[in-house]
DRENTORFI-694877 format. One line per 5 residues: number of its first residue (from 0); their letters; for each residue z, x, y of N, C-alpha, C. Coordinates in steps of 0.1 Angstrom, whole numbers, always signed. Layout:
N
NUM	A	Z X Y Z X Y Z X Y ~ ...
REM end
This chain:
85
0	MGTSE	-369 +274 -1399 -358 +278 -1375 -353 +274 -1373 ~ -342 +276 -1363 -335 +264 -1358 -337 +262 -1341 ~ -328 +263 -1332 -335 +249 -1325 -336 +265 -1317 ~ -352 +261 -1306 -350 +276 -1297 -352 +265 -1285 ~ -353 +271 -1281 -355 +272 -1263 -373 +264 -1268
5	PIRGP	-377 +256 -1255 -393 +255 -1258 -392 +270 -1242 ~ -407 +273 -1248 -413 +282 -1236 -419 +280 -1224 ~ -409 +286 -1217 -416 +280 -1201 -425 +287 -1189 ~ -433 +285 -1185 -435 +288 -1179 -433 +297 -1164 ~ -438 +303 -1157 -434 +307 -1140 -434 +295 -1132
10	PEVSS	-418 +299 -1129 -420 +288 -1115 -416 +287 -1107 ~ -427 +270 -1099 -432 +271 -1087 -428 +275 -1080 ~ -431 +286 -1073 -424 +288 -1057 -432 +279 -1048 ~ -425 +275 -1035 -428 +265 -1027 -436 +277 -1020 ~ -442 +269 -1009 -450 +281 -993 -441 +278 -986
15	ARPKA	-425 +273 -987 -416 +272 -974 -407 +287 -979 ~ -409 +288 -995 -395 +298 -998 -401 +313 -995 ~ -416 +319 -995 -425 +328 -986 -416 +330 -969 ~ -423 +316 -965 -422 +315 -949 -405 +317 -954 ~ -396 +315 -958 -386 +308 -954 -377 +332 -956
20	QTERA	-381 +338 -967 -382 +349 -962 -385 +365 -953 ~ -399 +355 -947 -403 +364 -936 -397 +364 -926 ~ -390 +351 -920 -387 +348 -916 -366 +358 -910 ~ -362 +355 -924 -350 +366 -924 -356 +377 -928 ~ -367 +383 -935 -370 +396 -931 -373 +397 -910
25	VKQAE	-375 +394 -907 -386 +395 -893 -367 +394 -885 ~ -359 +386 -893 -351 +385 -877 -344 +397 -881 ~ -342 +398 -895 -334 +417 -894 -340 +428 -892 ~ -353 +431 -888 -359 +440 -881 -358 +439 -873 ~ -354 +428 -861 -354 +423 -848 -340 +432 -849
30	QAKLN	-328 +428 -856 -315 +423 -856 -317 +440 -861 ~ -320 +445 -867 -319 +469 -871 -326 +470 -856 ~ -340 +472 -848 -342 +476 -840 -331 +469 -827 ~ -321 +464 -822 -310 +462 -821 -303 +468 -822 ~ -299 +467 -831 -286 +480 -834 -287 +499 -833
35	AENAK	-300 +496 -830 -306 +508 -834 -306 +513 -819 ~ -310 +505 -806 -308 +503 -787 -293 +506 -790 ~ -285 +499 -793 -270 +498 -790 -268 +512 -794 ~ -268 +520 -807 -264 +530 -807 -274 +540 -798 ~ -279 +542 -794 -290 +552 -787 -281 +552 -780
40	QQVER	-273 +541 -770 -274 +533 -755 -255 +546 -757 ~ -252 +544 -764 -234 +549 -770 -234 +562 -770 ~ -246 +562 -778 -246 +583 -775 -254 +587 -761 ~ -260 +582 -756 -259 +582 -740 -246 +582 -735 ~ -244 +576 -733 -225 +574 -733 -220 +579 -734
45	ARIAE	-217 +584 -747 -201 +597 -751 -215 +608 -746 ~ -224 +608 -748 -231 +622 -732 -228 +624 -719 ~ -228 +610 -716 -220 +614 -704 -210 +616 -699 ~ -197 +604 -705 -187 +608 -709 -179 +623 -709 ~ -188 +624 -723 -189 +647 -721 -189 +655 -717
50	KMTSD	-200 +649 -708 -206 +657 -694 -187 +661 -681 ~ -190 +645 -679 -174 +638 -668 -164 +651 -671 ~ -162 +649 -688 -146 +650 -694 -155 +670 -693 ~ -163 +680 -691 -165 +689 -690 -164 +694 -676 ~ -171 +689 -670 -177 +694 -656 -158 +689 -653
55	ALLLN	-151 +679 -648 -134 +678 -646 -129 +686 -649 ~ -127 +688 -664 -121 +708 -666 -124 +719 -663 ~ -140 +722 -658 -140 +728 -646 -141 +731 -633 ~ -136 +720 -629 -132 +715 -615 -118 +719 -617 ~ -112 +713 -626 -97 +718 -624 -93 +728 -631
60	YERIK	-102 +738 -635 -99 +753 -635 -101 +761 -628 ~ -112 +759 -617 -113 +762 -602 -105 +757 -595 ~ -98 +750 -594 -87 +742 -584 -72 +751 -593 ~ -70 +759 -601 -65 +764 -607 -66 +778 -602 ~ -69 +782 -608 -78 +797 -600 -75 +791 -587
65	SRLAL	-81 +790 -578 -80 +791 -566 -70 +788 -559 ~ -63 +780 -569 -46 +784 -556 -39 +794 -566 ~ -39 +802 -573 -34 +809 -585 -37 +825 -574 ~ -52 +822 -567 -53 +829 -555 -48 +830 -545 ~ -48 +825 -537 -39 +820 -528 -29 +821 -524
70	KALGG	-18 +819 -542 -5 +822 -541 -4 +840 -543 ~ -11 +844 -546 -17 +862 -552 -10 +865 -537 ~ -25 +857 -529 -24 +865 -517 -16 +858 -505 ~ -13 +855 -507 -3 +847 -499 +8 +858 -500 ~ +15 +863 -513 +24 +872 -512 +21 +883 -508
75	KTHYM	+8 +887 -506 +3 +898 -506 +3 +902 -489 ~ +1 +887 -481 -2 +889 -463 +14 +883 -463 ~ +27 +879 -471 +39 +878 -461 +41 +895 -466 ~ +35 +899 -477 +45 +913 -478 +43 +919 -466 ~ +35 +921 -464 +25 +924 -454 +31 +925 -438
80	DQSAV	+26 +912 -435 +40 +903 -425 +49 +913 -424 ~ +56 +915 -427 +71 +916 -428 +75 +936 -421 ~ +61 +941 -432 +62 +953 -431 +59 +963 -416 ~ +55 +946 -411 +45 +954 -398 +57 +950 -386 ~ +67 +938 -390 +81 +935 -380 +81 +945 -381
REM end
């Protein structure tokens, strides 16, 4: 036969390696929790902004509607005032 590599057993695992992996996993879990909380806050801020925009649009609509009603009423009142003179 030819030259072949010697058969090796499983590599030695130091106790520091699992500890580092555990710490890394804990840090990743903490970061994931922070990311989820940030996402939740962003959604809430978006809902508030959407509500404010909706309220502002409704307020603007009501203001325009009132102005048009007053303008129409003012035109009729002006017409009635002239006929009374």
